[in-house]
Backbone of each chain as ProteinMPNN parsed JSONL, in Angstrom:
{"seq_chain_A": "QVTLKESGPVLVKPTETLTLTCTVSGFSLSNARMGVSWIRQPPGKALEWLAHIFSNDEKSYSTSLKSRLTISKDTSKSQVVLTMTNMDPVDTATYYCARILWGSYPDYWGQGTLVTVSS", "coords_chain_A": {"N_chain_A": [[20.807, 35.198, 9.965], [20.844, 31.698, 9.035], [19.773, 30.835, 5.857], [18.253, 29.076, 3.145], [17.263, 28.857, -0.226], [15.428, 27.364, -2.722], [15.216, 27.423, -6.285], [13.752, 27.314, -9.553], [12.37, 25.649, -12.478], [8.845, 24.963, -12.449], [7.569, 23.113, -13.928], [8.608, 20.574, -16.07], [9.363, 18.96, -19.176], [9.235, 15.491, -20.166], [12.37, 13.965, -20.855], [13.731, 16.359, -20.881], [16.249, 18.594, -19.433], [16.683, 19.34, -16.05], [17.326, 22.21, -14.169], [18.242, 23.351, -11.119], [18.521, 25.862, -8.634], [20.125, 26.721, -5.645], [20.077, 29.219, -3.396], [21.974, 30.668, -0.944], [22.193, 32.137, 2.326], [23.637, 33.779, 5.174], [25.729, 32.144, 5.675], [28.916, 31.239, 4.244], [29.825, 29.81, 1.152], [32.459, 29.47, 0.787], [33.658, 29.024, 3.154], [35.625, 26.956, 5.231], [34.928, 23.495, 5.338], [32.253, 23.767, 4.805], [29.166, 22.966, 3.236], [26.631, 21.99, 0.784], [23.751, 20.067, 0.417], [21.601, 18.255, -1.822], [18.332, 17.052, -1.758], [15.521, 14.999, -2.404], [11.914, 14.489, -2.604], [9.447, 12.523, -3.613], [5.891, 12.935, -4.156], [4.13, 11.989, -1.3], [6.022, 10.118, -0.606], [9.241, 8.82, 0.55], [12.184, 10.615, 1.757], [14.954, 11.257, -0.375], [18.351, 11.197, -0.783], [20.419, 13.109, -2.889], [22.829, 14.487, -3.787], [25.929, 16.131, -2.849], [28.015, 19.024, -2.253], [31.107, 20.515, -1.346], [33.016, 23.197, 0.196], [35.619, 22.91, -0.684], [35.242, 21.944, -3.153], [34.766, 19.261, -3.302], [32.734, 16.59, -4.317], [29.805, 14.498, -4.237], [27.63, 11.872, -5.293], [24.327, 10.421, -5.639], [24.201, 6.934, -5.983], [22.475, 5.612, -7.771], [21.614, 7.64, -9.432], [23.752, 8.9, -10.436], [24.775, 9.143, -13.071], [23.158, 11.012, -14.206], [23.232, 13.369, -12.817], [24.635, 16.573, -11.981], [26.477, 18.598, -9.869], [27.29, 21.867, -8.817], [28.986, 24.9, -7.801], [28.721, 28.409, -7.237], [30.546, 30.468, -5.695], [30.767, 33.224, -5.421], [28.244, 34.123, -5.945], [26.85, 32.915, -3.993], [25.559, 30.482, -4.499], [24.366, 27.189, -5.252], [24.166, 24.823, -7.749], [22.138, 22.35, -9.192], [21.945, 20.002, -11.702], [19.866, 17.836, -13.553], [19.63, 15.394, -15.872], [17.636, 14.149, -18.674], [14.886, 13.974, -17.736], [12.109, 12.352, -16.161], [8.68, 11.302, -15.642], [8.698, 9.969, -13.136], [10.501, 11.4, -11.703], [9.197, 13.495, -10.629], [8.835, 15.542, -7.904], [9.347, 17.125, -4.68], [12.063, 19.189, -4.356], [14.747, 19.676, -2.252], [17.246, 21.84, -0.872], [19.983, 21.797, 1.426], [21.98, 22.834, 4.199], [25.164, 21.558, 5.035], [27.818, 20.425, 7.141], [31.217, 19.36, 6.787], [31.403, 15.87, 6.856], [29.051, 15.604, 8.202], [25.577, 16.256, 9.001], [22.5, 17.383, 7.408], [21.577, 20.524, 8.57], [20.24, 22.994, 8.313], [17.473, 23.635, 6.251], [16.11, 24.352, 3.013], [12.915, 25.616, 1.868], [11.955, 23.996, -0.073], [11.118, 23.002, -3.457], [8.604, 22.245, -5.692], [8.753, 20.128, -8.385], [7.325, 19.192, -11.349], [7.099, 16.623, -13.698], [5.984, 16.382, -16.817], [4.342, 15.95, -19.932]], "CA_chain_A": [[20.498, 33.788, 10.195], [21.07, 30.83, 7.891], [18.617, 30.505, 5.029], [18.482, 28.504, 1.833], [16.058, 28.931, -1.034], [15.508, 26.678, -4.007], [14.485, 28.042, -7.391], [13.831, 26.573, -10.797], [11.073, 25.472, -13.141], [7.796, 24.201, -11.787], [7.16, 22.05, -14.847], [9.538, 20.216, -17.141], [8.869, 17.879, -20.029], [10.087, 14.296, -20.22], [13.651, 14.009, -21.578], [14.416, 17.639, -20.689], [17.2, 18.727, -18.333], [16.252, 20.197, -14.955], [18.36, 22.982, -13.487], [17.768, 23.952, -9.869], [19.497, 26.72, -7.958], [19.97, 26.944, -4.216], [20.731, 30.456, -2.993], [22.159, 30.594, 0.506], [22.605, 33.341, 3.051], [23.957, 33.516, 6.571], [26.998, 31.431, 5.705], [29.622, 31.362, 2.978], [30.225, 28.557, 0.516], [33.922, 29.391, 0.756], [34.135, 28.666, 4.493], [36.13, 25.58, 5.338], [34.034, 22.429, 5.806], [30.862, 24.099, 4.539], [28.646, 22.346, 2.034], [25.204, 21.968, 0.508], [23.187, 18.822, -0.122], [20.283, 18.239, -2.466], [17.507, 15.919, -1.332], [14.198, 15.132, -3.011], [10.836, 13.715, -2.002], [8.242, 12.373, -4.444], [4.668, 13.105, -3.372], [3.728, 10.879, -0.447], [7.086, 9.113, -0.449], [10.333, 9.122, 1.481], [13.276, 11.475, 1.346], [16.027, 10.599, -1.134], [19.56, 12.022, -0.91], [20.85, 13.172, -4.287], [24.209, 14.916, -4.018], [26.416, 17.257, -2.055], [29.244, 19.683, -2.669], [31.721, 21.229, -0.241], [33.766, 24.407, -0.148], [36.84, 22.521, -1.409], [34.727, 21.437, -4.421], [34.518, 17.824, -3.226], [31.357, 16.286, -4.685], [29.374, 13.125, -4.156], [26.344, 11.702, -5.948], [23.548, 9.205, -5.484], [24.704, 5.859, -6.839], [21.525, 5.274, -8.831], [21.356, 8.799, -10.294], [25.037, 9.555, -10.701], [24.987, 9.439, -14.494], [22.25, 12.072, -14.639], [23.356, 14.539, -11.943], [25.837, 17.381, -11.869], [26.361, 19.642, -8.86], [28.352, 22.86, -8.92], [28.734, 26.059, -6.951], [29.259, 29.727, -7.574], [30.743, 31.054, -4.372], [30.559, 34.678, -5.47], [26.792, 34.346, -5.954], [26.278, 32.124, -2.882], [24.613, 29.566, -5.126], [24.705, 25.826, -5.627], [23.296, 24.432, -8.852], [22.002, 20.926, -9.476], [21.295, 19.668, -12.962], [19.467, 16.451, -13.71], [19.301, 15.208, -17.274], [16.694, 13.123, -19.091], [13.834, 13.907, -16.723], [11.021, 11.384, -16.365], [7.618, 11.561, -14.651], [9.031, 9.468, -11.789], [11.337, 12.414, -11.049], [8.317, 14.486, -10.004], [9.172, 15.553, -6.475], [9.822, 18.358, -4.059], [13.514, 19.171, -4.267], [15.24, 20.498, -1.158], [18.67, 21.962, -0.595], [20.215, 21.881, 2.865], [23.375, 23.078, 4.576], [25.849, 20.516, 5.784], [29.23, 20.576, 7.426], [31.974, 18.169, 6.39], [31.217, 14.709, 7.706], [27.928, 15.903, 9.099], [24.192, 16.068, 8.611], [21.819, 18.636, 7.065], [21.0, 21.168, 9.743], [19.273, 23.974, 7.838], [16.861, 23.218, 4.997], [15.251, 25.265, 2.292], [11.488, 25.288, 1.933], [11.649, 23.008, -1.107], [10.431, 23.434, -4.66], [7.957, 21.111, -6.354], [8.988, 20.025, -9.817], [6.473, 18.198, -11.989], [7.552, 16.211, -15.018], [4.802, 16.003, -17.592], [4.269, 16.507, -21.287]], "C_chain_A": [[20.684, 33.001, 8.894], [19.752, 30.583, 7.149], [19.089, 29.919, 3.715], [17.169, 28.583, 1.067], [16.304, 28.301, -2.39], [14.714, 27.451, -5.068], [14.719, 27.228, -8.657], [12.453, 26.394, -11.391], [10.116, 24.643, -12.311], [7.436, 22.968, -12.611], [8.249, 21.826, -15.88], [8.944, 19.061, -17.926], [9.785, 16.663, -19.942], [11.217, 14.482, -21.214], [14.392, 15.336, -21.414], [15.409, 17.571, -19.526], [16.654, 19.732, -17.323], [17.461, 20.908, -14.376], [17.742, 23.684, -12.288], [18.894, 24.744, -9.23], [19.132, 26.847, -6.495], [20.768, 28.19, -3.859], [20.772, 30.5, -1.479], [22.5, 31.961, 1.069], [22.843, 32.962, 4.503], [25.181, 32.646, 6.754], [27.616, 31.533, 4.322], [30.018, 29.995, 2.45], [31.738, 28.415, 0.429], [34.494, 29.035, 2.123], [34.538, 27.21, 4.543], [35.038, 24.663, 5.9], [32.564, 22.677, 5.496], [30.391, 23.434, 3.253], [27.142, 22.457, 1.917], [24.841, 20.624, -0.091], [21.903, 19.129, -0.878], [19.595, 16.929, -2.091], [16.149, 16.09, -1.993], [13.202, 14.213, -2.345], [9.652, 13.659, -2.961], [6.997, 12.507, -3.578], [4.309, 11.847, -2.599], [4.793, 9.831, -0.183], [8.209, 9.641, 0.436], [11.336, 10.102, 0.879], [14.342, 10.652, 0.63], [17.186, 11.581, -1.278], [20.068, 11.956, -2.339], [22.341, 13.46, -4.456], [24.615, 15.931, -2.968], [27.702, 17.792, -2.647], [29.771, 20.479, -1.488], [32.554, 22.4, -0.757], [35.037, 24.086, -0.919], [36.518, 21.895, -2.766], [34.603, 19.911, -4.441], [33.03, 17.563, -3.456], [31.078, 14.806, -4.493], [27.95, 13.033, -4.686], [25.657, 10.408, -5.531], [24.051, 8.155, -6.468], [23.784, 5.637, -8.03], [21.316, 6.411, -9.827], [22.632, 9.474, -10.78], [25.216, 9.981, -12.153], [24.148, 10.621, -14.973], [22.457, 13.387, -13.882], [24.696, 15.246, -12.112], [25.564, 18.456, -10.828], [27.55, 20.574, -9.001], [28.011, 24.026, -8.004], [29.351, 27.294, -7.554], [29.363, 30.48, -6.255], [30.435, 32.541, -4.363], [29.069, 35.032, -5.439], [26.09, 33.641, -4.8], [25.222, 31.142, -3.409], [25.223, 28.192, -5.387], [23.676, 25.392, -6.676], [23.313, 22.924, -9.028], [21.334, 20.763, -10.831], [21.016, 18.177, -13.001], [18.977, 16.285, -15.148], [18.198, 14.172, -17.454], [15.578, 12.897, -18.064], [12.681, 12.997, -17.166], [9.92, 11.694, -15.36], [7.918, 11.034, -13.255], [9.946, 10.414, -11.027], [10.505, 13.552, -10.47], [8.495, 14.417, -8.492], [9.335, 16.978, -5.988], [11.323, 18.206, -3.868], [13.958, 20.17, -3.2], [16.766, 20.662, -1.267], [18.827, 22.19, 0.907], [21.697, 22.127, 3.127], [23.929, 21.876, 5.319], [27.268, 20.974, 6.097], [29.926, 19.276, 7.065], [31.75, 17.034, 7.385], [29.994, 14.786, 8.595], [26.599, 15.786, 8.373], [23.602, 17.401, 8.175], [21.216, 19.268, 8.303], [19.983, 22.247, 9.372], [18.792, 23.555, 6.453], [16.147, 24.391, 4.331], [13.805, 24.808, 2.397], [11.085, 24.222, 0.914], [10.936, 23.622, -2.29], [9.886, 22.209, -5.37], [8.189, 21.192, -7.855], [8.124, 18.889, -10.369], [6.999, 17.906, -13.383], [6.352, 15.673, -15.787], [4.86, 16.65, -18.959], [3.022, 17.362, -21.459]], "O_chain_A": [[20.681, 33.569, 7.802], [18.754, 30.175, 7.744], [20.18, 30.225, 3.235], [16.094, 28.398, 1.638], [17.246, 28.647, -3.104], [13.679, 28.05, -4.776], [15.736, 26.552, -8.809], [11.474, 26.927, -10.869], [10.518, 23.744, -11.572], [7.052, 21.928, -12.075], [8.749, 22.772, -16.489], [8.132, 18.29, -17.415], [10.979, 16.799, -19.672], [11.041, 15.078, -22.277], [15.566, 15.429, -21.772], [15.408, 16.621, -18.743], [16.221, 20.826, -17.686], [18.495, 20.29, -14.122], [16.836, 24.505, -12.428], [20.061, 24.353, -9.277], [17.97, 27.056, -6.148], [21.99, 28.214, -4.003], [19.743, 30.385, -0.812], [23.029, 32.826, 0.371], [22.322, 31.961, 4.995], [25.625, 32.433, 7.883], [26.94, 31.868, 3.349], [30.484, 29.135, 3.196], [32.244, 27.361, 0.044], [35.691, 28.772, 2.241], [33.877, 26.344, 3.969], [34.321, 25.033, 6.83], [31.712, 21.878, 5.885], [31.146, 23.352, 2.285], [26.464, 22.947, 2.819], [25.523, 20.11, -0.978], [21.219, 20.117, -0.614], [20.198, 15.856, -2.108], [15.67, 17.216, -2.131], [13.568, 13.287, -1.621], [8.929, 14.645, -3.106], [7.047, 12.22, -2.382], [4.198, 10.766, -3.177], [4.511, 8.78, 0.393], [8.139, 10.74, 0.986], [11.336, 10.376, -0.321], [14.599, 9.502, 0.984], [17.021, 12.669, -1.83], [20.14, 10.88, -2.931], [23.033, 12.753, -5.189], [23.774, 16.517, -2.286], [28.383, 17.124, -3.425], [28.999, 21.05, -0.718], [32.764, 22.567, -1.958], [35.491, 24.898, -1.725], [37.405, 21.38, -3.447], [34.357, 19.331, -5.499], [32.175, 18.227, -2.87], [31.978, 13.97, -4.572], [27.162, 13.97, -4.557], [26.301, 9.439, -5.13], [24.295, 8.451, -7.637], [24.247, 5.491, -9.162], [20.883, 6.168, -10.953], [22.582, 10.501, -11.457], [25.749, 11.056, -12.429], [24.412, 11.171, -16.042], [21.906, 14.415, -14.276], [25.731, 14.624, -12.348], [24.547, 19.147, -10.891], [28.671, 20.14, -9.269], [26.894, 24.127, -7.496], [30.35, 27.241, -8.271], [28.387, 31.052, -5.769], [29.894, 33.055, -3.385], [28.684, 36.102, -4.967], [24.874, 33.756, -4.647], [24.143, 30.999, -2.835], [26.408, 28.053, -5.693], [22.472, 25.576, -6.498], [24.374, 22.299, -9.015], [20.269, 21.332, -11.073], [21.82, 17.364, -12.545], [18.035, 16.95, -15.579], [17.865, 13.424, -16.535], [15.361, 11.781, -17.592], [12.34, 12.893, -18.345], [10.196, 12.293, -14.321], [7.435, 11.601, -12.276], [10.145, 10.243, -9.824], [11.057, 14.48, -9.879], [8.325, 13.361, -7.882], [9.446, 17.914, -6.779], [11.794, 17.224, -3.294], [13.596, 21.346, -3.238], [17.474, 19.75, -1.694], [17.927, 22.705, 1.57], [22.556, 21.681, 2.366], [23.241, 21.258, 6.131], [27.835, 21.81, 5.394], [29.301, 18.216, 7.038], [31.888, 17.214, 8.595], [29.914, 14.109, 9.621], [26.53, 15.27, 7.257], [24.138, 18.452, 8.528], [20.435, 18.633, 9.011], [18.968, 22.395, 10.052], [19.587, 23.172, 5.594], [15.649, 25.297, 4.999], [13.513, 23.746, 2.946], [10.015, 23.621, 1.019], [10.239, 24.628, -2.16], [10.615, 21.251, -5.622], [7.866, 22.188, -8.502], [8.201, 17.757, -9.893], [7.304, 18.818, -14.152], [5.786, 14.636, -15.44], [5.365, 17.762, -19.117], [2.795, 17.912, -22.536]]}, "seq_chain_B": "DIQMTQSPSSLSASVGDRVTITCRASQGISNSLAWYQQKPGKAPKLLLYAASRLESGVPSRFSGSGSGTDYTLTISSLQPEDFATYYCQQYYSTPHTFGQGTKLEIK", "coords_chain_B": {"N_chain_B": [[26.302, 0.944, -1.051], [24.881, 2.107, 2.02], [22.1, 0.708, 3.493], [19.16, 1.85, 5.033], [16.852, 0.86, 7.352], [13.759, 1.464, 8.594], [11.525, 0.969, 11.321], [8.401, 0.887, 13.071], [6.649, 1.221, 9.872], [4.414, 2.712, 10.083], [2.529, 4.072, 12.818], [0.213, 4.096, 15.389], [-0.787, 6.107, 18.037], [-1.491, 7.519, 21.294], [-1.978, 10.758, 22.823], [0.366, 11.439, 25.302], [1.44, 8.903, 25.349], [4.339, 6.748, 25.298], [6.623, 6.339, 22.748], [8.557, 4.419, 20.438], [10.815, 4.41, 17.789], [12.562, 2.571, 15.386], [15.7, 2.295, 13.733], [17.639, 0.634, 11.453], [20.832, 0.015, 10.234], [22.544, -1.216, 7.338], [25.153, -1.751, 7.677], [27.719, -1.06, 10.104], [27.595, 2.246, 11.466], [28.779, 3.91, 13.227], [27.495, 5.717, 15.055], [26.809, 7.842, 13.437], [24.271, 9.227, 12.831], [21.249, 10.84, 12.122], [18.106, 12.2, 13.145], [14.968, 13.21, 11.861], [12.023, 15.245, 11.857], [9.055, 15.52, 10.052], [6.438, 17.485, 8.914], [3.307, 17.681, 7.118], [3.737, 19.214, 3.96], [5.919, 20.673, 4.74], [9.452, 21.351, 5.207], [11.845, 18.894, 6.333], [12.697, 18.732, 9.822], [15.466, 18.991, 11.894], [16.037, 16.834, 14.58], [17.693, 15.202, 16.258], [21.218, 14.422, 16.358], [24.288, 12.668, 15.744], [23.361, 10.329, 16.77], [22.357, 10.557, 19.45], [22.39, 13.174, 20.342], [20.72, 16.059, 21.188], [19.235, 18.427, 19.126], [19.52, 21.968, 19.339], [16.88, 23.619, 20.941], [15.009, 21.632, 20.607], [12.487, 19.737, 22.165], [12.992, 18.044, 25.313], [11.691, 15.645, 25.559], [12.197, 14.13, 23.4], [14.49, 11.643, 22.537], [17.489, 9.852, 21.727], [19.143, 6.781, 20.97], [21.542, 4.076, 20.74], [23.873, 2.05, 18.821], [26.517, 0.927, 16.656], [24.825, -0.837, 14.35], [22.164, -0.468, 15.012], [19.603, 1.711, 16.009], [17.564, 3.956, 17.949], [14.751, 6.12, 18.198], [13.101, 7.827, 20.676], [10.093, 9.043, 21.981], [9.066, 10.453, 24.822], [6.638, 11.24, 26.023], [3.976, 11.652, 24.253], [3.0, 14.55, 22.512], [0.421, 16.666, 21.116], [1.511, 18.049, 18.927], [3.453, 16.365, 17.992], [2.666, 14.524, 16.176], [3.469, 13.306, 13.177], [5.737, 12.625, 10.435], [8.636, 10.657, 10.718], [12.101, 10.492, 10.047], [15.146, 8.705, 9.682], [18.632, 9.266, 9.034], [21.714, 8.278, 7.74], [25.004, 9.513, 7.998], [27.464, 8.509, 7.757], [28.802, 7.444, 5.568], [29.019, 8.291, 2.078], [26.603, 7.386, -0.415], [24.467, 9.506, 1.532], [22.193, 8.02, 2.991], [18.634, 7.787, 3.607], [16.169, 6.51, 5.91], [12.994, 4.861, 5.299], [10.966, 6.156, 6.49], [8.663, 6.83, 9.206], [5.374, 7.03, 9.93], [3.619, 8.735, 12.271], [0.655, 8.523, 13.833], [-2.44, 9.763, 15.192], [-4.172, 7.925, 17.596]], "CA_chain_B": [[25.498, 1.915, -0.319], [24.314, 1.657, 3.283], [20.63, 0.718, 3.5], [18.583, 2.206, 6.331], [15.529, 0.269, 7.468], [13.028, 1.975, 9.742], [10.324, 0.257, 11.716], [7.476, 0.464, 12.028], [6.426, 2.222, 8.829], [3.386, 3.585, 10.633], [2.312, 3.822, 14.232], [-0.883, 4.852, 15.992], [-0.564, 6.274, 19.466], [-2.307, 8.554, 21.938], [-1.267, 11.79, 23.57], [0.881, 10.939, 26.564], [2.118, 7.618, 25.17], [5.763, 6.663, 24.992], [6.782, 5.617, 21.491], [9.926, 4.17, 19.999], [11.005, 4.122, 16.362], [13.858, 1.92, 15.212], [16.388, 2.443, 12.452], [18.731, -0.343, 11.355], [21.725, 0.21, 9.098], [23.023, -2.474, 6.762], [26.492, -1.94, 8.222], [27.956, -0.134, 11.201], [27.69, 3.649, 11.062], [29.516, 4.66, 14.26], [26.644, 6.774, 15.631], [26.628, 8.94, 12.479], [22.858, 9.105, 12.524], [20.391, 11.978, 12.451], [16.652, 11.985, 13.099], [14.211, 14.374, 11.413], [10.566, 15.252, 11.921], [8.485, 16.249, 8.925], [4.991, 17.68, 8.879], [2.852, 17.828, 5.724], [4.008, 20.455, 3.262], [7.052, 21.37, 5.346], [10.759, 20.713, 5.136], [12.217, 18.161, 7.555], [13.305, 19.478, 10.925], [16.449, 18.183, 12.611], [15.745, 16.591, 15.991], [18.877, 14.662, 16.936], [22.349, 14.068, 15.537], [25.233, 11.779, 16.437], [22.494, 9.301, 17.362], [21.735, 10.857, 20.737], [22.545, 14.576, 20.723], [19.52, 16.814, 20.901], [19.434, 19.717, 18.48], [19.084, 23.103, 20.135], [15.48, 24.002, 20.815], [14.134, 20.459, 20.514], [12.076, 19.347, 23.526], [13.738, 16.938, 25.921], [10.938, 14.382, 25.478], [12.821, 13.385, 22.309], [15.81, 11.129, 22.853], [17.986, 8.857, 20.793], [20.153, 5.866, 21.494], [21.956, 3.027, 19.816], [25.272, 1.935, 18.432], [26.735, -0.055, 15.601], [23.852, -0.811, 13.265], [20.799, -0.331, 15.513], [19.36, 2.993, 16.654], [16.172, 4.217, 18.274], [14.238, 7.43, 18.569], [12.032, 7.677, 21.652], [9.352, 10.221, 22.432], [8.697, 9.939, 26.147], [5.234, 11.521, 26.299], [3.544, 12.287, 23.018], [2.213, 15.775, 22.507], [-0.342, 16.775, 19.854], [2.348, 18.544, 17.83], [4.441, 15.354, 17.605], [2.139, 13.635, 15.143], [4.233, 13.695, 11.996], [6.538, 11.528, 9.902], [10.001, 10.716, 11.225], [13.101, 9.858, 9.185], [16.544, 8.638, 10.078], [19.6, 9.411, 7.953], [23.116, 8.034, 8.108], [25.986, 10.361, 7.316], [28.762, 7.842, 7.948], [29.456, 7.376, 4.263], [28.149, 8.657, 0.969], [25.522, 8.352, -0.307], [23.906, 9.688, 2.873], [20.882, 7.442, 2.814], [17.553, 7.957, 4.562], [15.184, 5.462, 6.091], [11.784, 5.05, 4.501], [10.027, 6.985, 7.24], [7.657, 6.283, 10.114], [4.273, 7.975, 10.102], [3.046, 8.65, 13.611], [-0.715, 9.017, 13.734], [-3.22, 9.8, 16.425], [-5.087, 6.791, 17.781]], "C_chain_B": [[24.987, 1.296, 0.984], [22.793, 1.789, 3.207], [20.155, 0.996, 4.92], [17.146, 1.698, 6.375], [14.86, 0.749, 8.747], [11.853, 1.072, 10.047], [9.736, 0.883, 12.978], [7.35, 1.525, 10.94], [5.319, 3.185, 9.227], [3.064, 3.133, 12.037], [1.163, 4.694, 14.702], [-0.672, 4.919, 17.494], [-1.42, 7.424, 19.982], [-1.421, 9.589, 22.612], [-0.89, 11.227, 24.933], [1.609, 9.61, 26.463], [3.623, 7.812, 24.997], [5.901, 5.827, 23.725], [8.261, 5.51, 21.128], [9.924, 3.802, 18.528], [12.429, 3.598, 16.201], [14.401, 2.151, 13.811], [17.572, 1.482, 12.458], [19.525, -0.092, 10.084], [22.262, -1.126, 8.609], [24.486, -2.755, 7.116], [26.701, -0.905, 9.307], [28.185, 1.293, 10.737], [28.245, 4.532, 12.188], [28.759, 5.883, 14.787], [26.465, 7.983, 14.714], [25.209, 8.903, 11.94], [22.121, 10.346, 12.987], [18.929, 11.549, 12.339], [15.977, 13.306, 12.726], [12.719, 14.136, 11.626], [10.06, 16.05, 10.732], [6.967, 16.288, 9.03], [4.558, 17.967, 7.449], [3.129, 19.211, 5.149], [5.189, 21.243, 3.787], [8.345, 20.619, 5.107], [11.013, 19.922, 6.423], [12.893, 19.089, 8.562], [14.245, 18.553, 11.682], [16.076, 18.074, 14.08], [17.0, 16.188, 16.773], [19.953, 14.38, 15.903], [23.324, 13.267, 16.388], [24.471, 10.776, 17.299], [21.746, 9.75, 18.608], [21.807, 12.316, 21.164], [21.339, 15.385, 20.235], [19.878, 18.148, 20.25], [18.882, 20.821, 19.368], [17.614, 23.444, 19.858], [14.508, 22.847, 20.731], [13.77, 20.006, 21.928], [12.775, 18.085, 24.024], [12.954, 15.635, 25.945], [11.437, 13.527, 24.305], [14.199, 12.907, 22.767], [16.195, 10.066, 21.826], [19.04, 7.994, 21.453], [20.54, 4.882, 20.4], [23.445, 3.049, 19.565], [25.386, 0.913, 17.312], [25.757, 0.096, 14.457], [22.437, -0.462, 13.714], [20.617, 0.922, 16.364], [17.874, 3.183, 16.914], [15.946, 5.693, 18.559], [13.074, 7.175, 19.522], [11.407, 9.033, 21.942], [8.697, 9.797, 23.745], [7.22, 10.133, 26.473], [4.69, 12.335, 25.128], [2.69, 13.523, 23.263], [1.483, 15.9, 21.163], [0.514, 17.199, 18.667], [3.375, 17.524, 17.336], [3.934, 14.423, 16.515], [2.63, 14.127, 13.789], [4.898, 12.433, 11.441], [7.992, 11.741, 10.32], [10.928, 9.917, 10.303], [14.443, 9.796, 9.901], [17.411, 8.813, 8.829], [20.989, 9.096, 8.481], [24.013, 8.981, 7.317], [27.389, 9.809, 7.534], [29.532, 7.757, 6.638], [28.466, 7.764, 3.172], [27.807, 7.429, 0.145], [24.873, 8.359, 1.077], [22.445, 9.278, 2.9], [19.921, 7.695, 3.974], [16.798, 6.64, 4.753], [13.921, 5.798, 5.332], [10.704, 5.83, 5.234], [9.081, 6.199, 8.119], [6.589, 7.347, 10.327], [3.599, 7.731, 11.428], [1.683, 9.321, 13.584], [-1.414, 8.959, 15.083], [-4.165, 8.606, 16.482], [-6.483, 7.311, 18.142]], "O_chain_B": [[24.696, 0.101, 1.037], [22.27, 2.858, 2.893], [20.685, 0.445, 5.885], [16.324, 2.063, 5.534], [15.337, 0.475, 9.849], [11.257, 0.481, 9.146], [10.47, 1.352, 13.848], [7.894, 2.62, 11.081], [5.282, 4.328, 8.773], [3.287, 1.981, 12.408], [1.144, 5.897, 14.442], [-0.411, 3.905, 18.141], [-1.991, 8.194, 19.211], [-0.261, 9.324, 22.928], [-1.71, 10.623, 25.624], [2.322, 9.223, 27.39], [4.1, 8.878, 24.608], [5.353, 4.728, 23.642], [9.08, 6.368, 21.457], [9.124, 2.98, 18.082], [13.372, 4.115, 16.8], [13.652, 2.194, 12.836], [18.406, 1.518, 13.363], [18.96, 0.001, 8.994], [22.415, -2.062, 9.395], [24.991, -3.854, 6.884], [25.921, 0.042, 9.411], [28.876, 1.533, 9.747], [28.184, 5.759, 12.104], [29.338, 6.958, 14.942], [26.016, 9.037, 15.164], [24.969, 8.595, 10.773], [22.336, 10.84, 14.094], [18.572, 10.667, 11.558], [16.359, 14.373, 13.207], [12.227, 13.008, 11.583], [10.573, 17.13, 10.436], [6.308, 15.264, 9.21], [5.359, 18.448, 6.648], [2.808, 20.234, 5.754], [5.442, 22.36, 3.335], [8.346, 19.417, 4.841], [10.462, 20.245, 7.475], [13.552, 20.068, 8.212], [13.857, 17.451, 12.069], [15.83, 19.079, 14.747], [17.316, 16.767, 17.813], [19.662, 14.131, 14.733], [23.19, 13.204, 17.61], [24.89, 10.43, 18.404], [20.596, 9.353, 18.802], [21.331, 12.662, 22.245], [20.997, 15.391, 19.052], [20.712, 18.898, 20.757], [17.888, 20.625, 20.067], [17.18, 23.54, 18.71], [13.296, 23.058, 20.778], [14.641, 19.901, 22.791], [13.101, 17.185, 23.249], [13.509, 14.603, 26.322], [11.132, 12.337, 24.23], [14.979, 13.683, 23.32], [15.347, 9.474, 21.159], [19.736, 8.424, 22.374], [19.966, 4.854, 19.312], [24.17, 3.931, 20.024], [24.463, 0.138, 17.059], [25.844, 1.046, 13.679], [21.583, -0.186, 12.871], [21.367, 1.164, 17.309], [17.032, 2.645, 16.196], [16.811, 6.4, 19.077], [12.17, 6.398, 19.213], [12.103, 10.032, 22.124], [7.869, 8.886, 23.766], [6.613, 9.285, 27.128], [4.915, 13.541, 25.029], [1.789, 13.531, 24.101], [1.9, 15.291, 20.178], [0.279, 16.768, 17.538], [4.091, 17.787, 16.37], [4.699, 13.616, 15.986], [2.263, 15.205, 13.322], [4.653, 11.324, 11.916], [8.507, 12.858, 10.28], [10.59, 8.826, 9.845], [14.821, 10.714, 10.629], [16.972, 8.539, 7.711], [21.391, 9.586, 9.537], [23.802, 9.214, 6.127], [28.374, 10.547, 7.499], [30.744, 7.967, 6.596], [27.254, 7.594, 3.313], [28.629, 6.522, 0.016], [24.752, 7.311, 1.713], [21.559, 10.13, 2.836], [20.317, 7.8, 5.135], [16.792, 5.776, 3.876], [13.789, 6.893, 4.785], [9.653, 6.13, 4.669], [8.738, 5.054, 7.824], [6.87, 8.43, 10.841], [3.069, 6.649, 11.68], [1.568, 10.523, 13.347], [-1.028, 8.211, 15.981], [-4.873, 8.319, 15.517], [-7.405, 6.52, 18.341]]}, "name": "protein", "num_of_chains": 2, "seq": "QVTLKESGPVLVKPTETLTLTCTVSGFSLSNARMGVSWIRQPPGKALEWLAHIFSNDEKSYSTSLKSRLTISKDTSKSQVVLTMTNMDPVDTATYYCARILWGSYPDYWGQGTLVTVSSDIQMTQSPSSLSASVGDRVTITCRASQGISNSLAWYQQKPGKAPKLLLYAASRLESGVPSRFSGSGSGTDYTLTISSLQPEDFATYYCQQYYSTPHTFGQGTKLEIK"}
């Protein structure tokens, strides 16, 4: 079955760079039209789409966060990595990865990982 | 970017009620709309896609409709397990923006 799992630090300091990894199973990142999105949710707030990457390496980023985000994949490890630079306390959120198909919506989601930004 | 505006932001209803949540896009999205249900501490769960197509395993009391810029999610007869927060998301163009959510509470 399809599963996704996020991993990374629980706590980061302001100005640091966050690196999150999404490890997938049940599908291959090399399959045509297959992709992974990253979405976050600050405590008590709405979902915010961050970025996605597809098997052909096509990438897209949030307009407001584009300068701080980088998404990449390692197909051999079944992993998608999201980095976010210059972290700030307002970036405290649960970060989710989710599977998507080209031109489509997230259908399977990871459980999410809470990242707190604090000195 | 396409802005997604959900209304209402919160809603109180009783078991058995029929409820409707609206999502309006700032431009036409050609039915490229998904609805999610989220319960506290859990990841969102896909309910509908392509505005009106029910995801496998989702009860038929959930339905979706709309076209162009205006879309609705309807729950025909609320069940206790339906009290949650609901989000719409457009996937017509990147960035794939979400609505701000509708919290459905028990009256």
